[in-house]
MDTraj code that builds the backbone (N, CA, C; nanometers):
import mdtraj as md
import numpy as np

residues = "MET SER ASN TRP ARG GLU ARG PHE ALA ARG TRP PHE GLN GLY ARG TYR GLY ALA ASN ASP THR LEU ASN LYS TRP LEU LEU GLY ALA PHE LEU VAL ILE LEU VAL LEU ALA LEU LEU LEU GLN SER ASN LEU LEU ASN LEU LEU SER VAL LEU VAL LEU ALA TYR ALA TYR PHE ARG ILE PHE SER ARG ASN ILE GLU LYS ARG THR ALA GLU ASN ARG LYS PHE LEU GLU ILE LYS SER SER VAL LEU SER PHE PHE ARG GLY GLY ASP ARG THR HIS ARG VAL PHE SER CYS PRO ASN CYS GLY GLN LYS VAL ARG VAL PRO ARG GLY HIS GLY LYS ILE SER ILE THR CYS PRO LYS CYS HIS THR GLU PHE VAL LYS ARG SER".split()
xyz = np.array([
    [-2.0311, -8.2445, -19.4635],
    [-2.0053, -8.3546, -19.5555],
    [-2.0536, -8.4911, -19.4896],
    [-2.0296, -8.4976, -19.3575],
    [-2.0660, -8.6225, -19.2938],
    [-2.2204, -8.6486, -19.2909],
    [-2.2892, -8.5382, -19.3079],
    [-2.4376, -8.5509, -19.3166],
    [-2.4805, -8.6324, -19.4410],
    [-2.4134, -8.6044, -19.5531],
    [-2.4374, -8.6782, -19.6729],
    [-2.3931, -8.8280, -19.6563],
    [-2.2861, -8.8530, -19.5876],
    [-2.2476, -8.9987, -19.5740],
    [-2.3543, -9.0680, -19.4853],
    [-2.4003, -8.9964, -19.3824],
    [-2.4981, -9.0634, -19.3008],
    [-2.6267, -9.0965, -19.3776],
    [-2.6665, -8.9958, -19.4556],
    [-2.7834, -9.0251, -19.5481],
    [-2.7635, -9.1373, -19.6336],
    [-2.6487, -9.1375, -19.7041],
    [-2.6178, -9.2493, -19.7917],
    [-2.6071, -9.3797, -19.7281],
    [-2.5592, -9.3784, -19.6006],
    [-2.5494, -9.5042, -19.5246],
    [-2.6913, -9.5529, -19.4878],
    [-2.7705, -9.4554, -19.4466],
    [-2.9076, -9.4953, -19.4059],
    [-2.9919, -9.5468, -19.5235],
    [-2.9707, -9.4795, -19.6504],
    [-3.0370, -9.5249, -19.7721],
    [-3.0001, -9.6651, -19.8100],
    [-2.8736, -9.6953, -19.7897],
    [-2.8191, -9.8238, -19.8290],
    [-2.8459, -9.9353, -19.7309],
    [-2.8992, -9.9114, -19.6134],
    [-2.9393, -10.0115, -19.5262],
    [-3.0425, -10.0996, -19.5745],
    [-3.0306, -10.2300, -19.5614],
    [-3.1321, -10.3315, -19.5990],
    [-3.1138, -10.3630, -19.7584],
    [-3.0235, -10.3139, -19.8203],
    [-2.9972, -10.3455, -19.9604],
    [-2.8755, -10.4451, -19.9679],
    [-2.8805, -10.5183, -20.0836],
    [-2.7768, -10.6270, -20.1000],
    [-2.6367, -10.5711, -20.1051],
    [-2.6063, -10.4844, -20.1939],
    [-2.4833, -10.4053, -20.1884],
    [-2.3617, -10.4856, -20.1992],
    [-2.3681, -10.6075, -20.1987],
    [-2.2383, -10.6937, -20.2068],
    [-2.1828, -10.6884, -20.3321],
    [-2.0474, -10.6911, -20.3420],
    [-1.9695, -10.7044, -20.4605],
    [-1.9316, -10.8510, -20.4692],
    [-2.0293, -10.9444, -20.4922],
    [-1.9952, -11.0874, -20.4909],
    [-1.9334, -11.1294, -20.6289],
    [-1.9218, -11.2565, -20.6443],
    [-1.8564, -11.3016, -20.7572],
    [-1.9328, -11.2782, -20.8926],
    [-2.0657, -11.2876, -20.8810],
    [-2.1532, -11.2758, -20.9953],
    [-2.1353, -11.1216, -21.0347],
    [-2.1396, -11.0338, -20.9483],
    [-2.1288, -10.8937, -20.9816],
    [-1.9890, -10.8526, -21.0399],
    [-1.8911, -10.9182, -20.9755],
    [-1.7584, -10.8919, -21.0385],
    [-1.7477, -10.9464, -21.1904],
    [-1.8083, -11.0601, -21.2011],
    [-1.8099, -11.1183, -21.3456],
    [-1.8976, -11.0236, -21.4349],
    [-2.0016, -10.9740, -21.3849],
    [-2.0923, -10.8851, -21.4763],
    [-2.0171, -10.7574, -21.5072],
    [-1.9508, -10.7026, -21.4073],
    [-1.8750, -10.5729, -21.4373],
    [-1.7544, -10.5983, -21.5328],
    [-1.6871, -10.7199, -21.5150],
    [-1.5874, -10.7546, -21.6122],
    [-1.6451, -10.7757, -21.7481],
    [-1.7621, -10.8421, -21.7619],
    [-1.8242, -10.8636, -21.8874],
    [-1.8698, -10.7311, -21.9530],
    [-1.9199, -10.6370, -21.8596],
    [-1.9498, -10.5040, -21.9078],
    [-1.8337, -10.4393, -21.9755],
    [-1.7172, -10.4399, -21.9131],
    [-1.5950, -10.3770, -21.9658],
    [-1.5594, -10.4381, -22.1057],
    [-1.5596, -10.5670, -22.1069],
    [-1.5148, -10.6465, -22.2301],
    [-1.6159, -10.6076, -22.3489],
    [-1.7479, -10.6165, -22.3144],
    [-1.8392, -10.5849, -22.4292],
    [-1.8351, -10.4367, -22.4583],
    [-1.8072, -10.3460, -22.3703],
    [-1.7952, -10.2039, -22.4040],
    [-1.6722, -10.1836, -22.4900],
    [-1.5566, -10.2446, -22.4652],
    [-1.4432, -10.2265, -22.5453],
    [-1.4688, -10.2795, -22.6851],
    [-1.5389, -10.3916, -22.6966],
    [-1.5749, -10.4520, -22.8264],
    [-1.6633, -10.3631, -22.8949],
    [-1.7616, -10.3048, -22.8242],
    [-1.8596, -10.2166, -22.8904],
    [-1.7886, -10.0940, -22.9462],
    [-1.6921, -10.0387, -22.8691],
    [-1.6140, -9.9220, -22.9190],
    [-1.5197, -9.9576, -23.0455],
    [-1.4712, -10.0747, -23.0332],
    [-1.3746, -10.1148, -23.1442],
    [-1.4500, -10.1444, -23.2694],
    [-1.5695, -10.2204, -23.2567],
    [-1.6495, -10.2535, -23.3746],
    [-1.7501, -10.1503, -23.4060],
    [-1.7704, -10.0489, -23.3260],
    [-1.8696, -9.9489, -23.3466],
    [-2.0158, -10.0044, -23.3726],
    [-2.0415, -10.0998, -23.2740],
    [-2.1677, -10.1613, -23.2756],
    [-2.2639, -10.1106, -23.1757],
    [-2.3817, -10.0629, -23.2198],
    [-2.4838, -10.0189, -23.1333],
    [-2.5452, -10.1226, -23.0574],
    [-2.5509, -10.2454, -23.1194],
    [-2.6118, -10.3599, -23.0433],
    [-2.5281, -10.4048, -22.9318],
    [-2.3950, -10.4061, -22.9408],
    [-2.3097, -10.4427, -22.8343],
    [-2.3041, -10.3281, -22.7309],
    [-2.3144, -10.2079, -22.7694],
    [-2.3245, -10.0975, -22.6803],
    [-2.4470, -10.0964, -22.5923],
    [-2.5501, -10.1452, -22.6454],
    [-2.6830, -10.1654, -22.5708],
    [-2.6679, -10.2813, -22.4779],
    [-2.5998, -10.3804, -22.5237],
    [-2.5859, -10.5101, -22.4428],
    [-2.4978, -10.4741, -22.3242],
    [-2.3974, -10.3913, -22.3392],
    [-2.3117, -10.3509, -22.2282],
    [-2.3869, -10.2698, -22.1281],
    [-2.4687, -10.1801, -22.1698],
    [-2.5529, -10.0943, -22.0844],
    [-2.6503, -10.1926, -22.0027],
    [-2.7067, -10.2875, -22.0739],
    [-2.8026, -10.3797, -22.0035],
    [-2.7260, -10.4599, -21.9006],
    [-2.6102, -10.5064, -21.9277],
    [-2.5301, -10.5844, -21.8221],
    [-2.4957, -10.5040, -21.7122],
    [-2.4537, -10.3750, -21.7311],
    [-2.4244, -10.2788, -21.6131],
    [-2.5516, -10.2507, -21.5377],
    [-2.6607, -10.2366, -21.6023],
    [-2.7809, -10.2023, -21.5317],
    [-2.8266, -10.3217, -21.4447],
    [-2.8062, -10.4388, -21.4943],
    [-2.8355, -10.5599, -21.4104],
    [-2.7519, -10.5710, -21.2927],
    [-2.6183, -10.5327, -21.3115],
    [-2.5252, -10.5350, -21.1975],
    [-2.5636, -10.4417, -21.0836],
    [-2.6046, -10.3132, -21.1354],
    [-2.6487, -10.2174, -21.0353],
    [-2.7857, -10.2548, -20.9678],
    [-2.8629, -10.3156, -21.0550],
    [-2.9997, -10.3677, -20.9921],
    [-2.9706, -10.4629, -20.8760],
    [-2.8652, -10.5513, -20.8988],
    [-2.8343, -10.6508, -20.7862],
    [-2.7754, -10.5774, -20.6730],
    [-2.6971, -10.4747, -20.6993],
    [-2.6346, -10.4045, -20.5876],
    [-2.7469, -10.3295, -20.5003],
    [-2.8403, -10.2674, -20.5619],
    [-2.9379, -10.1843, -20.4921],
    [-3.0597, -10.2662, -20.4512],
    [-3.0655, -10.3982, -20.4710],
    [-3.1801, -10.4789, -20.4509],
    [-3.2010, -10.4864, -20.2985],
    [-3.3244, -10.5049, -20.2502],
    [-3.3626, -10.5308, -20.1211],
    [-3.3873, -10.6743, -20.0913],
    [-3.3968, -10.7584, -20.1985],
    [-3.4211, -10.9025, -20.1895],
    [-3.2872, -10.9784, -20.1755],
    [-3.2398, -10.9815, -20.0534],
    [-3.1036, -11.0267, -20.0299],
    [-3.0931, -11.1767, -20.0553],
    [-3.1962, -11.2522, -20.0260],
    [-3.2059, -11.3982, -20.0396],
    [-3.1972, -11.4386, -20.1854],
    [-3.2734, -11.3699, -20.2664],
    [-3.2700, -11.4006, -20.4056],
    [-3.1324, -11.3654, -20.4737],
    [-3.0791, -11.2507, -20.4270],
    [-2.9374, -11.2176, -20.4809],
    [-2.8329, -11.3213, -20.4434],
    [-2.8429, -11.3669, -20.3191],
    [-2.7560, -11.4730, -20.2625],
    [-2.7679, -11.6003, -20.3468],
    [-2.8968, -11.6380, -20.3679],
    [-2.9197, -11.7667, -20.4474],
    [-2.8751, -11.7468, -20.5866],
    [-2.8857, -11.6284, -20.6477],
    [-2.8303, -11.6181, -20.7797],
    [-2.6725, -11.6297, -20.7858],
    [-2.6135, -11.5726, -20.6790],
    [-2.4614, -11.5864, -20.6768],
    [-2.4271, -11.7337, -20.6561],
    [-2.5023, -11.8049, -20.5649],
    [-2.4714, -11.9408, -20.5428],
    [-2.4861, -12.0253, -20.6618],
    [-2.5919, -11.9970, -20.7346],
    [-2.6179, -12.0782, -20.8681],
    [-2.5008, -12.0510, -20.9700],
    [-2.4602, -11.9199, -20.9789],
    [-2.3488, -11.8740, -21.0683],
    [-2.2249, -11.9528, -21.0207],
    [-2.1998, -11.9633, -20.8954],
    [-2.0660, -12.0266, -20.8529],
    [-2.0781, -12.1762, -20.8792],
    [-2.1957, -12.2389, -20.8764],
    [-2.2120, -12.3762, -20.9157],
    [-2.1790, -12.3981, -21.0666],
    [-2.2393, -12.3067, -21.1493],
    [-2.2138, -12.3173, -21.2973],
    [-2.0659, -12.2941, -21.3253],
    [-2.0054, -12.1906, -21.2607],
    [-1.8669, -12.1592, -21.2848],
    [-1.7798, -12.2753, -21.2543],
    [-1.8044, -12.3449, -21.1408],
    [-1.7297, -12.4560, -21.0880],
    [-1.7427, -12.5730, -21.1927],
    [-1.8588, -12.5948, -21.2427],
    [-1.8680, -12.7161, -21.3361],
    [-1.8006, -12.6879, -21.4650],
    [-1.8082, -12.5555, -21.5177],
    [-1.7407, -12.5261, -21.6334],
    [-1.5975, -12.5301, -21.6223],
    [-1.5440, -12.4818, -21.5088],
    [-1.3952, -12.4749, -21.4861],
    [-1.3428, -12.6210, -21.4727],
    [-1.4152, -12.7088, -21.4009],
    [-1.3759, -12.8474, -21.3888],
    [-1.3766, -12.9200, -21.5202],
    [-1.4703, -12.8813, -21.6067],
    [-1.4785, -12.9482, -21.7416],
    [-1.3555, -12.9101, -21.8244],
    [-1.3165, -12.7860, -21.8209],
    [-1.1976, -12.7365, -21.8973],
    [-1.0630, -12.7813, -21.8366],
    [-1.0600, -12.7984, -21.7075],
    [-0.9349, -12.8463, -21.6329],
    [-0.9139, -12.9913, -21.6550],
    [-1.0186, -13.0637, -21.6947],
    [-1.0026, -13.2077, -21.7095],
    [-1.0581, -13.2782, -21.5866],
    [-1.1330, -13.2281, -21.5080],
    [-1.2035, -13.2901, -21.4010],
    [-1.1287, -13.2797, -21.2713],
    [-1.1171, -13.3948, -21.1947],
    [-1.0700, -13.3990, -21.0648],
    [-0.9151, -13.3805, -21.0695],
    [-0.8531, -13.3036, -20.9743],
    [-0.7130, -13.2891, -20.9703],
    [-0.6522, -13.3847, -20.8705],
    [-0.7261, -13.4650, -20.7969],
    [-0.6763, -13.5503, -20.6969],
    [-0.6722, -13.6994, -20.7443],
    [-0.7382, -13.7161, -20.8607],
    [-0.7484, -13.8639, -20.9112],
    [-0.7200, -13.8523, -21.0645],
    [-0.6839, -13.9718, -21.1076],
    [-0.6642, -13.9947, -21.2582],
    [-0.7527, -14.1045, -21.2991],
    [-0.7935, -14.0967, -21.4233],
    [-0.8872, -14.1946, -21.4807],
    [-0.8056, -14.2642, -21.5941],
    [-0.8107, -14.4040, -21.5804],
    [-0.7464, -14.4798, -21.6959],
    [-0.8532, -14.5855, -21.7497],
    [-0.8311, -14.6228, -21.8768],
    [-0.9199, -14.7163, -21.9321],
    [-0.8428, -14.8529, -21.9352],
    [-0.9223, -14.9570, -21.8992],
    [-0.8688, -15.0889, -21.8983],
    [-0.8394, -15.1289, -22.0371],
    [-0.7047, -15.1798, -22.0616],
    [-0.6697, -15.2170, -22.2060],
    [-0.7460, -15.3359, -22.2547],
    [-0.8114, -15.4087, -22.1696],
    [-0.8765, -15.5353, -22.2132],
    [-1.0229, -15.5029, -22.2537],
    [-1.0973, -15.4350, -22.1595],
    [-1.2479, -15.4149, -22.1824],
    [-1.2846, -15.2688, -22.1935],
    [-1.1950, -15.1816, -22.1673],
    [-1.2200, -15.0389, -22.1856],
    [-1.2973, -14.9754, -22.0666],
    [-1.3068, -15.0471, -21.9597],
    [-1.3712, -14.9908, -21.8391],
    [-1.2865, -14.8804, -21.7779],
    [-1.3480, -14.7671, -21.7380],
    [-1.2833, -14.6623, -21.6767],
    [-1.2555, -14.6964, -21.5293],
    [-1.1215, -14.6656, -21.4864],
    [-1.0895, -14.6915, -21.3479],
    [-1.0283, -14.5688, -21.3030],
    [-1.0788, -14.5140, -21.1763],
    [-1.0301, -14.3949, -21.1171],
    [-0.9368, -14.4309, -21.0009],
    [-0.8186, -14.3706, -21.0099],
    [-0.7113, -14.4012, -20.9068],
    [-0.6666, -14.2714, -20.8559],
    [-0.6080, -14.2713, -20.7227],
    [-0.5571, -14.1499, -20.6789],
    [-0.4204, -14.1146, -20.7368],
    [-0.3988, -13.9749, -20.7425],
    [-0.2731, -13.9300, -20.8012],
    [-0.1581, -13.9353, -20.7049],
    [-0.0426, -13.9335, -20.7602],
    [0.0815, -13.9065, -20.6817],
    [0.1360, -14.0331, -20.6031],
    [0.0988, -14.1475, -20.6568],
    [0.1492, -14.2749, -20.6010],
    [0.2555, -14.3461, -20.6762],
    [0.3058, -14.2811, -20.7768],
    [0.4104, -14.3472, -20.8604],
    [0.3451, -14.4483, -20.9558],
    [0.4218, -14.5556, -20.9907],
    [0.3742, -14.6645, -21.0775],
    [0.2930, -14.7574, -20.9786],
    [0.1766, -14.7812, -21.0192],
    [0.0855, -14.8697, -20.9448],
    [0.0218, -14.9723, -21.0336],
    [-0.0028, -15.0826, -20.9778],
    [-0.0800, -15.1972, -21.0396],
    [-0.2311, -15.1805, -21.0215],
    [-0.2961, -15.1627, -21.1353],
    [-0.4463, -15.1330, -21.1317],
    [-0.5185, -15.2552, -21.1702],
    [-0.6130, -15.3083, -21.0914],
    [-0.6966, -15.4163, -21.1256],
    [-0.8296, -15.3742, -21.1778],
    [-0.8708, -15.4081, -21.3010],
    [-0.9944, -15.3696, -21.3503],
    [-1.1160, -15.4325, -21.2730],
    [-1.2101, -15.3537, -21.2238],
    [-1.3177, -15.4123, -21.1514],
    [-1.4177, -15.4941, -21.2345],
    [-1.4071, -15.4783, -21.3714],
    [-1.5015, -15.5519, -21.4545],
    [-1.4524, -15.6862, -21.4918],
    [-1.3313, -15.6830, -21.5560],
    [-1.2703, -15.8118, -21.6058],
    [-1.1549, -15.8633, -21.5278],
    [-1.1042, -15.7947, -21.4246],
    [-0.9995, -15.8276, -21.3423],
    [-0.8705, -15.8306, -21.4036],
    [-0.8497, -15.7625, -21.5118],
    [-0.7180, -15.7587, -21.5770],
    [-0.6257, -15.6618, -21.5015],
    [-0.5027, -15.7038, -21.4783],
    [-0.4104, -15.6085, -21.4096],
    [-0.3229, -15.5372, -21.5082],
    [-0.3096, -15.4161, -21.4904],
    [-0.2182, -15.3336, -21.5740],
    [-0.1474, -15.2269, -21.4873],
    [-0.0269, -15.1794, -21.5332],
    [0.0592, -15.0884, -21.4514],
    [0.0473, -14.9465, -21.5123],
    [0.0254, -14.8580, -21.4380],
    [0.0224, -14.7124, -21.4851],
    [0.0904, -14.6254, -21.3839],
    [0.1350, -14.5101, -21.4327],
    [0.1907, -14.4051, -21.3357],
    [0.0773, -14.3172, -21.2992],
    [0.0562, -14.3066, -21.1719],
    [-0.0447, -14.2218, -21.1179],
    [-0.0024, -14.0880, -21.0894],
])
top = md.Topology()
chain = top.add_chain()
for i, resn in enumerate(residues, 1):
    res = top.add_residue(resn, chain, resSeq=i)
    for name in ("N", "CA", "C"):
        top.add_atom(name, md.element.get_by_symbol(name[0]), res)
traj = md.Trajectory(xyz[None], top)
């Protein structure tokens, strides 16, 4: 039995093989699409699920490690920007609009009630950060 393990290990050397964030997402998408295909009895969704799974396995068995790493890095950048959009942006700062001119002012969170001076029209207003 160990002979097969050694052969498999030798065959896998030099391949990407990483279960990175993009592959985890692809496998999750595969499962969701497959369940939808089964529920809706859709051949198109079934084909799409197989294509997603094939791409995930292609990434695992690929020898072009630099390109797979770059794909994962790009996916993480896109994921981060989408999540920050839905979360409302920065968690360490709040953004207020000046009541006089409408200029947006960014202030740090967690300082209680603070007096904010608008950089454009120099109007002072009090808000809770």
